[in-house]
VOZA-479300 format. One record per residue (C-alpha): residue number from 1; residue in one letter; x, y, z. Coordinates in steps of 0.2 Angstrom, whole numbers. Layout:
N
<rec n="NUM" res="a" c1="X" c2="Y" c3="Z"/>
...
***
This chain:
149
<rec n="1" res="x" c1="391" c2="-249" c3="87"/>
<rec n="2" res="x" c1="410" c2="-249" c3="95"/>
<rec n="3" res="x" c1="422" c2="-262" c3="96"/>
<rec n="4" res="x" c1="425" c2="-261" c3="116"/>
<rec n="5" res="x" c1="404" c2="-259" c3="120"/>
<rec n="6" res="x" c1="404" c2="-274" c3="111"/>
<rec n="7" res="x" c1="417" c2="-282" c3="120"/>
<rec n="8" res="x" c1="411" c2="-275" c3="137"/>
<rec n="9" res="x" c1="396" c2="-285" c3="135"/>
<rec n="10" res="x" c1="406" c2="-301" c3="134"/>
<rec n="11" res="x" c1="415" c2="-295" c3="150"/>
<rec n="12" res="x" c1="401" c2="-291" c3="161"/>
<rec n="13" res="x" c1="396" c2="-310" c3="154"/>
<rec n="14" res="x" c1="410" c2="-317" c3="162"/>
<rec n="15" res="x" c1="407" c2="-304" c3="179"/>
<rec n="16" res="x" c1="393" c2="-318" c3="181"/>
<rec n="17" res="x" c1="404" c2="-334" c3="180"/>
<rec n="18" res="x" c1="418" c2="-325" c3="192"/>
<rec n="19" res="x" c1="402" c2="-319" c3="204"/>
<rec n="20" res="x" c1="394" c2="-338" c3="204"/>
<rec n="21" res="x" c1="414" c2="-344" c3="208"/>
<rec n="22" res="x" c1="415" c2="-333" c3="221"/>
<rec n="23" res="x" c1="396" c2="-336" c3="228"/>
<rec n="24" res="x" c1="403" c2="-355" c3="228"/>
<rec n="25" res="x" c1="418" c2="-351" c3="236"/>
<rec n="26" res="x" c1="408" c2="-342" c3="249"/>
<rec n="27" res="x" c1="395" c2="-354" c3="253"/>
<rec n="28" res="x" c1="406" c2="-372" c3="252"/>
<rec n="29" res="x" c1="421" c2="-363" c3="259"/>
<rec n="30" res="x" c1="423" c2="-351" c3="272"/>
<rec n="31" res="x" c1="406" c2="-347" c3="273"/>
<rec n="32" res="x" c1="401" c2="-361" c3="285"/>
<rec n="33" res="x" c1="414" c2="-356" c3="299"/>
<rec n="34" res="x" c1="407" c2="-339" c3="302"/>
<rec n="35" res="x" c1="391" c2="-327" c3="304"/>
<rec n="36" res="x" c1="381" c2="-324" c3="286"/>
<rec n="37" res="x" c1="384" c2="-307" c3="286"/>
<rec n="38" res="x" c1="405" c2="-310" c3="288"/>
<rec n="39" res="x" c1="404" c2="-320" c3="275"/>
<rec n="40" res="x" c1="395" c2="-307" c3="266"/>
<rec n="41" res="x" c1="405" c2="-294" c3="270"/>
<rec n="42" res="x" c1="421" c2="-306" c3="264"/>
<rec n="43" res="x" c1="413" c2="-312" c3="248"/>
<rec n="44" res="x" c1="410" c2="-293" c3="243"/>
<rec n="45" res="x" c1="427" c2="-289" c3="247"/>
<rec n="46" res="x" c1="434" c2="-304" c3="238"/>
<rec n="47" res="x" c1="420" c2="-300" c3="221"/>
<rec n="48" res="x" c1="425" c2="-282" c3="220"/>
<rec n="49" res="x" c1="445" c2="-289" c3="220"/>
<rec n="50" res="x" c1="439" c2="-300" c3="207"/>
<rec n="51" res="x" c1="430" c2="-291" c3="198"/>
<rec n="52" res="x" c1="444" c2="-277" c3="197"/>
<rec n="53" res="x" c1="456" c2="-289" c3="191"/>
<rec n="54" res="x" c1="445" c2="-295" c3="177"/>
<rec n="55" res="x" c1="445" c2="-275" c3="173"/>
<rec n="56" res="x" c1="460" c2="-272" c3="172"/>
<rec n="57" res="x" c1="466" c2="-284" c3="161"/>
<rec n="58" res="x" c1="450" c2="-282" c3="149"/>
<rec n="59" res="x" c1="457" c2="-264" c3="145"/>
<rec n="60" res="x" c1="474" c2="-268" c3="148"/>
<rec n="61" res="x" c1="471" c2="-283" c3="135"/>
<rec n="62" res="x" c1="459" c2="-274" c3="121"/>
<rec n="63" res="x" c1="465" c2="-267" c3="104"/>
<rec n="64" res="x" c1="448" c2="-255" c3="105"/>
<rec n="65" res="x" c1="452" c2="-238" c3="107"/>
<rec n="66" res="x" c1="442" c2="-230" c3="121"/>
<rec n="67" res="x" c1="438" c2="-212" c3="129"/>
<rec n="68" res="x" c1="434" c2="-207" c3="145"/>
<rec n="69" res="x" c1="417" c2="-206" c3="139"/>
<rec n="70" res="x" c1="417" c2="-225" c3="133"/>
<rec n="71" res="x" c1="422" c2="-232" c3="151"/>
<rec n="72" res="x" c1="411" c2="-221" c3="159"/>
<rec n="73" res="x" c1="395" c2="-229" c3="148"/>
<rec n="74" res="x" c1="403" c2="-246" c3="148"/>
<rec n="75" res="x" c1="401" c2="-246" c3="169"/>
<rec n="76" res="x" c1="384" c2="-236" c3="166"/>
<rec n="77" res="x" c1="379" c2="-251" c3="154"/>
<rec n="78" res="x" c1="386" c2="-264" c3="166"/>
<rec n="79" res="x" c1="378" c2="-258" c3="183"/>
<rec n="80" res="x" c1="361" c2="-258" c3="173"/>
<rec n="81" res="x" c1="364" c2="-274" c3="167"/>
<rec n="82" res="x" c1="367" c2="-283" c3="183"/>
<rec n="83" res="x" c1="354" c2="-273" c3="195"/>
<rec n="84" res="x" c1="341" c2="-280" c3="180"/>
<rec n="85" res="x" c1="351" c2="-298" c3="181"/>
<rec n="86" res="x" c1="352" c2="-294" c3="203"/>
<rec n="87" res="x" c1="331" c2="-292" c3="203"/>
<rec n="88" res="x" c1="321" c2="-300" c3="189"/>
<rec n="89" res="x" c1="332" c2="-317" c3="189"/>
<rec n="90" res="x" c1="334" c2="-318" c3="210"/>
<rec n="91" res="x" c1="314" c2="-313" c3="209"/>
<rec n="92" res="x" c1="304" c2="-323" c3="194"/>
<rec n="93" res="x" c1="323" c2="-338" c3="195"/>
<rec n="94" res="x" c1="328" c2="-342" c3="212"/>
<rec n="95" res="x" c1="309" c2="-334" c3="220"/>
<rec n="96" res="x" c1="317" c2="-322" c3="233"/>
<rec n="97" res="x" c1="306" c2="-309" c3="239"/>
<rec n="98" res="x" c1="306" c2="-290" c3="235"/>
<rec n="99" res="x" c1="310" c2="-288" c3="252"/>
<rec n="100" res="x" c1="324" c2="-299" c3="253"/>
<rec n="101" res="x" c1="333" c2="-291" c3="238"/>
<rec n="102" res="x" c1="333" c2="-274" c3="244"/>
<rec n="103" res="x" c1="337" c2="-279" c3="257"/>
<rec n="104" res="x" c1="356" c2="-283" c3="251"/>
<rec n="105" res="x" c1="355" c2="-263" c3="250"/>
<rec n="106" res="x" c1="355" c2="-258" c3="268"/>
<rec n="107" res="x" c1="374" c2="-251" c3="272"/>
<rec n="108" res="x" c1="368" c2="-247" c3="288"/>
<rec n="109" res="x" c1="365" c2="-266" c3="292"/>
<rec n="110" res="x" c1="384" c2="-271" c3="285"/>
<rec n="111" res="x" c1="376" c2="-277" c3="266"/>
<rec n="112" res="x" c1="388" c2="-271" c3="256"/>
<rec n="113" res="x" c1="382" c2="-274" c3="240"/>
<rec n="114" res="x" c1="377" c2="-258" c3="234"/>
<rec n="115" res="x" c1="396" c2="-254" c3="235"/>
<rec n="116" res="x" c1="399" c2="-268" c3="222"/>
<rec n="117" res="x" c1="389" c2="-257" c3="213"/>
<rec n="118" res="x" c1="397" c2="-242" c3="214"/>
<rec n="119" res="x" c1="413" c2="-253" c3="212"/>
<rec n="120" res="x" c1="402" c2="-260" c3="195"/>
<rec n="121" res="x" c1="398" c2="-243" c3="191"/>
<rec n="122" res="x" c1="418" c2="-231" c3="192"/>
<rec n="123" res="x" c1="427" c2="-246" c3="189"/>
<rec n="124" res="x" c1="430" c2="-245" c3="170"/>
<rec n="125" res="x" c1="433" c2="-228" c3="174"/>
<rec n="126" res="x" c1="446" c2="-230" c3="186"/>
<rec n="127" res="x" c1="453" c2="-247" c3="179"/>
<rec n="128" res="x" c1="455" c2="-241" c3="161"/>
<rec n="129" res="x" c1="463" c2="-226" c3="168"/>
<rec n="130" res="x" c1="477" c2="-237" c3="175"/>
<rec n="131" res="x" c1="476" c2="-252" c3="163"/>
<rec n="132" res="x" c1="481" c2="-240" c3="149"/>
<rec n="133" res="x" c1="491" c2="-230" c3="158"/>
<rec n="134" res="x" c1="481" c2="-215" c3="155"/>
<rec n="135" res="x" c1="478" c2="-203" c3="171"/>
<rec n="136" res="x" c1="470" c2="-190" c3="165"/>
<rec n="137" res="x" c1="457" c2="-202" c3="159"/>
<rec n="138" res="x" c1="450" c2="-198" c3="179"/>
<rec n="139" res="x" c1="452" c2="-180" c3="175"/>
<rec n="140" res="x" c1="442" c2="-167" c3="168"/>
<rec n="141" res="x" c1="451" c2="-165" c3="153"/>
<rec n="142" res="x" c1="451" c2="-168" c3="137"/>
<rec n="143" res="x" c1="438" c2="-181" c3="133"/>
<rec n="144" res="x" c1="452" c2="-189" c3="123"/>
<rec n="145" res="x" c1="455" c2="-207" c3="112"/>
<rec n="146" res="x" c1="465" c2="-220" c3="121"/>
<rec n="147" res="x" c1="476" c2="-234" c3="111"/>
<rec n="148" res="x" c1="482" c2="-248" c3="121"/>
<rec n="149" res="x" c1="496" c2="-255" c3="114"/>
***
């Protein structure tokens, strides 16, 4: 297995820590002072910024080589792991109903969780390209390997 994928697994675990800190700040900080939906939306925004920062730093600091395909596969891996964790941990450990878990996917009711999932999936491609300074990783050009120094 390529080094970048093993590192990406560790970064996903860091996302779990970041998400929990974000949730604690929401629940104990600003959440009690605003409607639940507004707190959810603000939390999604702060979570997306935090995840983007972690992604950028990861791809900037790693010594591992990565290609556009690697970035796409990392995003796909993070997406699958996040959805599995959300449903399995949320239902079987926390005890949330399936209906409650699915409710966060309703964009028409202002629930923004699906946008976090989209960012989790596409963020590596965007932030990896920005962090490496190789914006061709975003395009349809050759799938070349980029080494970040």
